[in-house]
Structure formats: structure tokens, C-alpha cells
N, CA, C and O of each residue as an XYZ file, in Angstrom:
548
protein
N     -64.932     46.809    118.945
C     -63.899     47.681    119.647
C     -64.282     49.094    119.273
O     -64.583     49.297    118.097
N     -64.309     50.138    120.173
C     -64.637     51.465    119.955
C     -63.328     52.144    119.329
O     -62.359     52.407    120.042
N     -63.353     52.392    118.056
C     -62.303     52.945    117.349
C     -62.027     54.413    117.587
O     -61.034     54.960    117.107
N     -62.947     55.065    118.357
C     -62.932     56.484    118.498
C     -61.771     56.693    119.683
O     -61.342     57.831    119.870
N     -61.336     55.721    120.375
C     -60.314     55.951    121.496
C     -58.870     55.924    120.801
O     -57.902     56.334    121.441
N     -58.736     55.496    119.634
C     -57.382     55.270    118.939
C     -56.753     56.811    118.659
O     -55.631     57.057    119.100
N     -57.397     57.702    118.018
C     -56.831     58.862    117.795
C     -56.124     59.600    119.009
O     -54.966     60.010    118.926
N     -56.921     59.739    120.157
C     -56.335     60.274    121.436
C     -55.296     59.483    121.849
O     -54.267     60.020    122.259
N     -55.413     58.141    121.800
C     -54.312     57.323    122.157
C     -53.037     57.440    121.353
O     -51.923     57.521    121.872
N     -53.259     57.442    120.121
C     -52.153     57.698    119.198
C     -51.384     58.974    119.485
O     -50.155     59.010    119.549
N     -52.187     60.021    119.656
C     -51.682     61.431    119.946
C     -50.753     61.328    121.361
O     -49.671     61.904    121.470
N     -51.280     60.607    122.281
C     -50.670     60.396    123.572
C     -49.412     59.710    123.416
O     -48.416     60.133    124.002
N     -49.362     58.593    122.609
C     -48.143     57.900    122.314
C     -47.118     58.788    121.696
O     -45.949     58.786    122.083
N     -47.550     59.529    120.757
C     -46.606     60.470    119.976
C     -46.015     61.400    120.930
O     -44.795     61.556    120.965
N     -46.929     62.125    121.827
C     -46.386     63.050    122.754
C     -45.395     62.336    123.883
O     -44.450     62.941    124.390
N     -45.697     61.146    124.160
C     -44.937     60.503    125.134
C     -43.527     60.200    124.491
O     -42.480     60.304    125.129
N     -43.590     59.855    123.302
C     -42.272     59.561    122.532
C     -41.472     60.884    122.387
O     -40.246     60.890    122.489
N     -42.149     61.929    122.161
C     -41.452     63.300    122.127
C     -40.716     63.537    123.444
O     -39.512     63.769    123.549
N     -41.591     63.446    124.417
C     -41.073     63.749    125.902
C     -39.943     62.882    126.296
O     -39.007     63.317    126.967
N     -40.024     61.596    125.866
C     -38.849     60.620    126.096
C     -37.702     61.001    125.409
O     -36.607     60.854    125.952
N     -37.814     61.548    124.101
C     -36.559     62.004    123.358
C     -36.006     63.173    124.011
O     -34.785     63.274    124.130
N     -36.773     64.043    124.434
C     -36.179     65.333    124.960
C     -35.540     64.910    126.301
O     -34.456     65.385    126.639
N     -36.204     64.022    127.064
C     -35.496     63.580    128.395
C     -34.290     62.857    128.106
O     -33.284     63.088    128.777
N     -34.278     61.968    127.139
C     -33.029     61.251    126.676
C     -31.892     62.169    126.286
O     -30.722     61.995    126.625
N     -32.366     63.207    125.509
C     -31.326     64.285    125.044
C     -30.711     65.005    126.272
O     -29.525     65.308    126.400
N     -31.683     65.221    127.124
C     -31.165     66.002    128.389
C     -30.100     65.047    129.161
O     -29.051     65.477    129.641
N     -30.482     63.799    129.209
C     -29.543     62.861    129.886
C     -28.142     62.691    129.257
O     -27.094     62.598    129.897
N     -28.264     62.664    127.967
C     -26.935     62.384    127.232
C     -26.039     63.705    127.302
O     -24.808     63.684    127.275
N     -26.775     64.789    127.392
C     -25.922     66.089    127.523
C     -25.262     66.136    129.027
O     -24.228     66.769    129.242
N     -25.915     65.453    129.978
C     -25.317     65.263    131.312
C     -24.536     64.103    131.445
O     -24.169     63.759    132.569
N     -24.213     63.408    130.379
C     -23.396     62.169    130.401
C     -23.893     61.027    131.217
O     -23.145     60.161    131.669
N     -25.273     61.060    131.401
C     -25.900     59.939    132.163
C     -26.395     58.914    131.113
O     -27.551     58.905    130.691
N     -25.415     58.041    130.722
C     -25.624     57.117    129.716
C     -26.763     56.124    129.972
O     -27.668     56.001    129.147
N     -26.727     55.429    131.083
C     -27.934     54.575    131.505
C     -29.255     55.127    131.356
O     -30.144     54.491    130.791
N     -29.450     56.399    131.882
C     -30.739     57.075    131.910
C     -31.041     57.393    130.400
O     -32.172     57.192    129.955
N     -30.024     57.892    129.607
C     -30.331     58.210    128.231
C     -30.827     56.892    127.483
O     -31.838     56.909    126.781
N     -30.032     55.717    127.681
C     -30.371     54.527    126.901
C     -31.785     54.100    127.347
O     -32.552     53.721    126.462
N     -32.224     54.123    128.664
C     -33.439     53.801    129.105
C     -34.607     54.672    128.298
O     -35.567     54.118    127.761
N     -34.415     55.966    128.288
C     -35.177     56.836    127.577
C     -35.379     56.487    126.113
O     -36.511     56.458    125.629
N     -34.295     56.225    125.413
C     -34.321     55.963    123.997
C     -35.074     54.609    123.703
O     -35.917     54.483    122.815
N     -34.662     53.613    124.561
C     -35.430     52.378    124.359
C     -36.911     52.395    124.736
O     -37.704     51.608    124.221
N     -37.277     53.323    125.661
C     -38.692     53.516    125.919
C     -39.218     54.282    124.906
O     -40.369     53.974    124.596
N     -38.644     55.324    124.210
C     -39.075     55.983    123.151
C     -39.353     55.011    121.909
O     -40.327     55.156    121.171
N     -38.526     54.144    121.778
C     -38.571     53.213    120.547
C     -39.901     52.219    121.008
O     -40.765     51.923    120.183
N     -39.940     51.846    122.132
C     -41.180     51.007    122.457
C     -42.504     51.726    122.264
O     -43.461     51.179    121.715
N     -42.533     53.061    122.766
C     -43.709     53.795    122.675
C     -43.979     54.130    121.109
O     -45.136     54.230    120.703
N     -43.004     54.278    120.354
C     -43.214     54.465    118.946
C     -43.686     53.187    118.300
O     -44.506     53.266    117.386
N     -43.264     52.091    118.674
C     -43.620     50.857    118.015
C     -45.122     50.487    118.384
O     -45.902     49.991    117.572
N     -45.429     50.779    119.676
C     -46.798     50.737    120.127
C     -47.700     51.606    119.276
O     -48.739     51.156    118.794
N     -47.285     52.896    119.088
C     -48.016     53.755    118.407
C     -48.375     53.263    116.874
O     -49.492     53.325    116.359
N     -47.233     52.787    116.298
C     -47.233     52.240    114.917
C     -48.296     51.139    114.907
O     -49.171     51.132    114.041
N     -48.235     50.330    115.740
C     -49.339     49.142    115.818
C     -50.678     49.781    115.904
O     -51.533     49.514    115.059
N     -50.910     50.609    116.877
C     -52.203     51.234    117.131
C     -52.708     52.043    115.817
O     -53.882     52.016    115.448
N     -51.776     52.700    115.216
C     -52.029     53.499    114.048
C     -52.422     52.559    112.941
O     -53.472     52.704    112.314
N     -51.622     51.663    112.728
C     -52.052     50.664    111.637
C     -53.370     49.885    111.759
O     -54.145     49.650    110.832
N     -53.510     49.512    113.076
C     -54.876     48.872    113.315
C     -56.035     49.827    113.131
O     -57.019     49.439    112.502
N     -55.988     51.036    113.629
C     -57.018     52.053    113.455
C     -57.249     52.321    111.985
O     -58.385     52.263    111.515
N     -56.287     52.586    111.319
C     -56.507     52.942    109.839
C     -56.927     51.660    108.961
O     -57.553     51.857    107.920
N     -56.632     50.491    109.314
C     -57.016     49.275    108.688
C     -58.337     49.203    108.941
O     -58.982     48.798    107.973
N     -59.121     49.517    110.146
C     -60.495     49.333    110.449
C     -61.240     50.507    110.206
O     -62.456     50.458    110.024
N     -60.571     51.600    110.190
C     -61.452     52.917    110.011
C     -61.172     53.626    108.847
O     -62.100     54.267    108.354
N     -60.052     53.643    108.292
C     -59.712     54.309    106.945
C     -59.121     55.677    107.235
O     -58.701     55.914    108.368
N     -59.069     56.517    106.350
C     -58.529     57.932    106.613
C     -59.630     58.849    107.136
O     -60.819     58.670    106.872
N     -59.201     59.762    107.833
C     -60.204     60.800    108.301
C     -60.027     61.989    107.486
O     -58.872     62.416    107.483
N     -60.860     62.625    106.806
C     -60.675     63.681    105.784
C     -60.639     64.966    106.747
O     -61.371     65.154    107.718
N     -59.614     65.818    106.257
C     -59.653     67.117    106.966
C     -60.697     68.091    106.507
O     -60.854     68.357    105.316
N     -61.391     68.605    107.453
C     -62.543     69.327    107.145
C     -62.267     70.912    107.122
O     -63.141     71.687    106.733
N     -61.164     71.297    107.503
C     -60.860     72.848    107.452
C     -60.645     73.318    105.990
O     -60.374     72.567    105.054
N     -60.800     74.648    105.922
C     -60.688     75.317    104.647
C     -59.747     76.536    104.708
O     -59.267     76.994    105.745
N     -59.553     76.986    103.499
C     -58.700     78.271    103.469
C     -57.226     78.017    103.817
O     -56.672     76.984    103.441
N     -56.610     78.928    104.514
C     -55.098     78.875    104.720
C     -54.977     77.707    105.774
O     -53.918     77.086    105.685
N     -55.758     77.328    106.653
C     -55.545     76.389    107.540
C     -55.379     74.977    106.838
O     -54.620     74.132    107.311
N     -56.085     74.771    105.746
C     -55.976     73.621    104.938
C     -54.725     73.376    104.430
O     -54.220     72.255    104.383
N     -54.110     74.583    103.975
C     -52.680     74.570    103.303
C     -51.640     74.223    104.414
O     -50.709     73.461    104.150
N     -51.784     74.762    105.629
C     -50.975     74.646    106.739
C     -51.157     73.114    107.072
O     -50.133     72.440    107.174
N     -52.369     72.524    107.248
C     -52.503     71.104    107.637
C     -51.701     70.164    106.659
O     -50.921     69.301    107.061
N     -51.965     70.414    105.372
C     -51.389     69.482    104.430
C     -49.880     69.671    104.370
O     -49.141     68.721    104.113
N     -49.436     70.860    104.600
C     -47.977     70.998    104.684
C     -47.351     70.233    105.831
O     -46.316     69.586    105.671
N     -47.968     70.310    106.952
C     -47.527     69.550    108.050
C     -47.625     68.047    107.854
O     -46.710     67.292    108.183
N     -48.808     67.620    107.285
C     -49.055     66.339    107.104
C     -48.092     65.595    106.019
O     -47.720     64.439    106.223
N     -47.761     66.223    105.015
C     -46.887     65.859    104.055
C     -45.332     65.615    104.538
O     -44.668     64.594    104.357
N     -44.971     66.704    105.133
C     -43.722     66.681    105.929
C     -43.537     65.516    106.962
O     -42.573     64.757    107.067
N     -44.598     65.554    107.639
C     -44.687     64.451    108.828
C     -44.539     63.079    108.189
O     -43.715     62.264    108.604
N     -45.376     62.838    107.144
C     -45.444     61.490    106.570
C     -44.006     61.152    105.943
O     -43.489     60.053    106.141
N     -43.443     62.056    105.251
C     -42.232     61.716    104.584
C     -41.111     61.358    105.581
O     -40.373     60.377    105.488
N     -41.092     62.307    106.560
C     -40.110     62.100    107.674
C     -40.444     60.880    108.518
O     -39.484     60.244    108.952
N     -41.598     60.490    108.795
C     -41.887     59.296    109.479
C     -41.519     58.074    108.736
O     -41.283     57.045    109.370
N     -41.452     58.095    107.497
C     -40.985     57.057    106.648
C     -39.429     56.935    106.751
O     -38.854     55.849    106.826
N     -38.796     58.157    106.749
C     -37.466     58.287    106.668
C     -36.721     57.939    107.897
O     -35.629     57.373    107.849
N     -37.366     58.309    109.107
C     -36.775     58.071    110.176
C     -36.733     56.494    110.692
O     -35.913     56.116    111.528
N     -37.631     55.704    110.142
C     -37.605     54.295    110.605
C     -36.169     53.677    110.612
O     -35.667     53.258    111.655
N     -35.432     53.630    109.224
C     -34.142     53.046    109.266
C     -33.145     53.796    110.180
O     -32.255     53.171    110.758
N     -33.290     55.142    110.313
C     -32.452     55.874    111.156
C     -32.480     55.378    112.528
O     -31.476     54.944    113.093
N     -33.678     55.447    113.077
C     -33.928     54.921    114.483
C     -33.499     53.562    114.804
O     -33.062     53.273    115.918
N     -33.620     52.693    113.815
C     -33.156     51.361    113.899
C     -31.646     51.275    114.002
O     -31.086     50.605    114.870
N     -30.990     52.005    113.048
C     -29.578     52.080    113.026
C     -28.988     52.738    114.253
O     -28.045     52.197    114.830
N     -29.499     53.880    114.679
C     -29.108     54.460    115.852
C     -29.292     53.739    117.018
O     -28.461     53.963    117.897
N     -30.243     52.855    117.284
C     -30.545     52.050    118.383
C     -29.572     50.823    118.402
O     -29.018     50.398    119.416
N     -29.452     50.349    117.229
C     -28.374     49.306    116.979
C     -27.026     49.618    117.473
O     -26.400     48.924    118.275
N     -26.573     50.851    116.867
C     -25.186     51.300    117.195
C     -25.023     51.540    118.616
O     -23.997     51.154    119.175
N     -25.972     52.161    119.274
C     -25.987     52.636    120.649
C     -25.850     51.263    121.540
O     -24.962     51.093    122.375
N     -26.931     50.263    121.206
C     -26.837     49.075    122.013
C     -25.647     48.130    121.740
O     -25.383     47.228    122.535
N     -24.969     48.325    120.678
C     -23.702     47.501    120.411
C     -22.483     48.274    120.993
O     -21.408     47.684    121.099
N     -22.592     49.378    121.317
C     -21.467     50.168    121.941
C     -20.634     50.871    121.019
O     -19.546     51.323    121.375
N     -21.145     51.011    119.670
C     -20.375     51.867    118.646
C     -20.771     53.316    118.791
O     -21.452     53.882    117.936
N     -20.365     53.865    119.809
C     -20.777     55.323    120.199
C     -20.367     56.338    119.233
O     -21.138     57.283    119.064
N     -19.289     56.293    118.580
C     -18.825     57.236    117.563
C     -19.930     57.264    116.474
O     -20.552     58.287    116.190
N     -20.110     56.132    115.924
C     -21.128     56.043    114.712
C     -22.553     56.435    115.268
O     -23.309     57.137    114.597
N     -22.894     55.959    116.514
C     -24.219     56.268    117.032
C     -24.394     57.699    117.189
O     -25.482     58.200    116.903
N     -23.448     58.398    117.608
C     -23.487     59.845    117.902
C     -23.725     60.564    116.577
O     -24.486     61.532    116.555
N     -23.062     60.103    115.376
C     -23.291     60.752    114.085
C     -24.696     60.511    113.636
O     -25.382     61.457    113.249
N     -25.140     59.335    113.666
C     -26.455     58.882    113.278
C     -27.501     59.698    114.147
O     -28.460     60.278    113.638
N     -27.244     59.691    115.417
C     -28.422     60.281    116.335
C     -28.502     61.843    116.217
O     -29.463     62.459    116.677
N     -27.479     62.445    115.597
C     -27.520     63.870    115.505
C     -28.541     64.227    114.342
O     -29.168     65.287    114.348
N     -28.663     63.280    113.351
C     -29.567     63.436    112.382
C     -31.063     62.865    112.786
O     -32.126     63.434    112.535
N     -30.902     61.671    113.436
C     -32.275     60.994    113.890
C     -33.025     61.848    114.864
O     -34.197     62.118    114.600
N     -32.483     62.298    115.952
C     -33.151     62.981    116.957
C     -34.047     64.120    116.475
O     -35.246     64.091    116.751
N     -33.526     65.114    115.773
C     -34.416     66.215    115.493
C     -35.507     65.746    114.523
O     -36.641     66.217    114.604
N     -35.175     64.814    113.597
C     -36.294     64.379    112.624
C     -37.334     63.650    113.553
O     -38.509     64.016    113.581
N     -36.861     62.606    114.311
C     -37.812     61.901    115.188
C     -38.783     62.746    116.116
O     -39.968     62.462    116.290
N     -38.097     63.867    116.714
C     -38.878     64.784    117.502
C     -39.892     65.530    116.662
O     -41.051     65.672    117.052
N     -39.428     66.033    115.444
C     -40.323     66.676    114.590
C     -41.622     65.811    114.284
O     -42.765     66.265    114.297
N     -41.268     64.484    114.006
C     -42.388     63.580    113.679
C     -43.339     63.368    114.896
O     -44.548     63.198    114.734
N     -42.768     63.384    116.069
C     -43.558     63.083    117.257
C     -44.402     64.331    117.500
O     -45.610     64.186    117.688
N     -43.897     65.448    117.510
C     -44.537     66.698    117.720
C     -45.700     66.897    116.636
O     -46.865     67.127    116.961
N     -45.282     66.790    115.392
C     -46.240     67.008    114.386
C     -47.391     66.023    114.407
O     -48.514     66.367    114.039
N     -47.113     64.775    114.843
C     -48.120     63.763    115.028
C     -49.232     64.300    115.999
O     -50.419     64.075    115.762
N     -48.827     65.009    117.085
C     -49.797     65.562    117.978
C     -50.514     66.803    117.357
O     -51.694     67.033    117.622
N     -49.792     67.584    116.540
C     -50.450     68.707    115.968
C     -51.387     68.226    114.892
O     -52.442     68.845    114.753
N     -51.133     67.214    114.127
C     -52.081     66.744    113.134
C     -53.385     66.223    113.812
O     -54.504     66.509    113.388
N     -53.142     65.414    114.931
C     -54.351     64.934    115.701
C     -55.159     66.217    116.011
O     -56.349     66.306    115.708
N     -54.411     67.297    116.680
C     -55.196     68.328    117.178
C     -56.031     69.016    116.055
O     -57.200     69.361    116.229
N     -55.332     69.194    114.869
C     -55.964     69.850    113.880
C     -57.123     69.027    113.194
O     -58.113     69.564    112.697
N     -56.915     67.791    113.217
C     -57.978     66.894    112.591
C     -59.176     66.583    113.394
O     -60.286     66.415    112.890
N     -58.901     66.505    114.767
C     -59.992     65.991    115.522
C     -60.444     67.090    116.597
O     -61.518     66.935    117.178
N     -59.652     68.171    116.860
C     -60.011     69.125    117.901
C     -60.241     70.407    117.404
O     -60.996     71.147    118.034
N     -59.688     70.805    116.331
C     -59.909     72.159    115.812
C     -61.179     72.442    115.142
O     -61.403     73.565    114.692
């Protein structure tokens, strides 16, 4: 299998998750509950697909070293470290938020989602930035 297709695929999945999160946020602000739920479930599915592709790629390819130097190297690692820590942190938050929303506990769901949403969006966006800096810059 051609592993070179995985980094752009992973970036696309991250971007798609981010767009679905923003769309879901817009729907909930409009009180369009079904559309919001569909976007959030789709964002979860896209994220799960990303995670599977990411693990497969890194299990067969390993890490890609950052080749940049100077201040950009510091920026890259700052983004990478915050992205990695938050990617681990959001997993239980996403699961909890999804569970609460799907079981109709909207008061608790809303509280958890207020924390989950910006962190998940940050992880999605920084995933695309990391791809761009690692493979395109």
C-alpha cells in the first residue's frame, strides 16, 4: 500500500472534522437539534476514521521528522506539543459529550460540550497546520 497518501488523507479528515464541528455549532445556535446531532455524530465518525488511518500510517511508516530550522522549528513543536496533549485530553470529553447528547441529558451535555468544542476544534485545525508545516512548507 502506498503510505504517501495517508498524510493528505489525515489532514483532509481533520479539516472535515473541523468543518463539521463549526457547522454543528452553527446549527445548535439556531436550535436545529437534529442537524446539530447529525454533524456531531459525523464529526465523531470522521475523527474515528482519522485515528484509524493515523495509527495505521505511523505503525507502518514511523514518525516524520520536522526539517525546518530556526524560529519555525519552535513554532512547529509548540503547536505539535499542544496538539498532542489536547488530542489525548479530548478523547474522554468527546465520548462523554456524545453519550450525554445521545441519551438526552442536555444540561450536562451542554456543560461538557462548552469545554469539548473549542478543544476539539483546536485539535482539528492544528492537525491540518502540522500536516502543512511537516509536508508542504
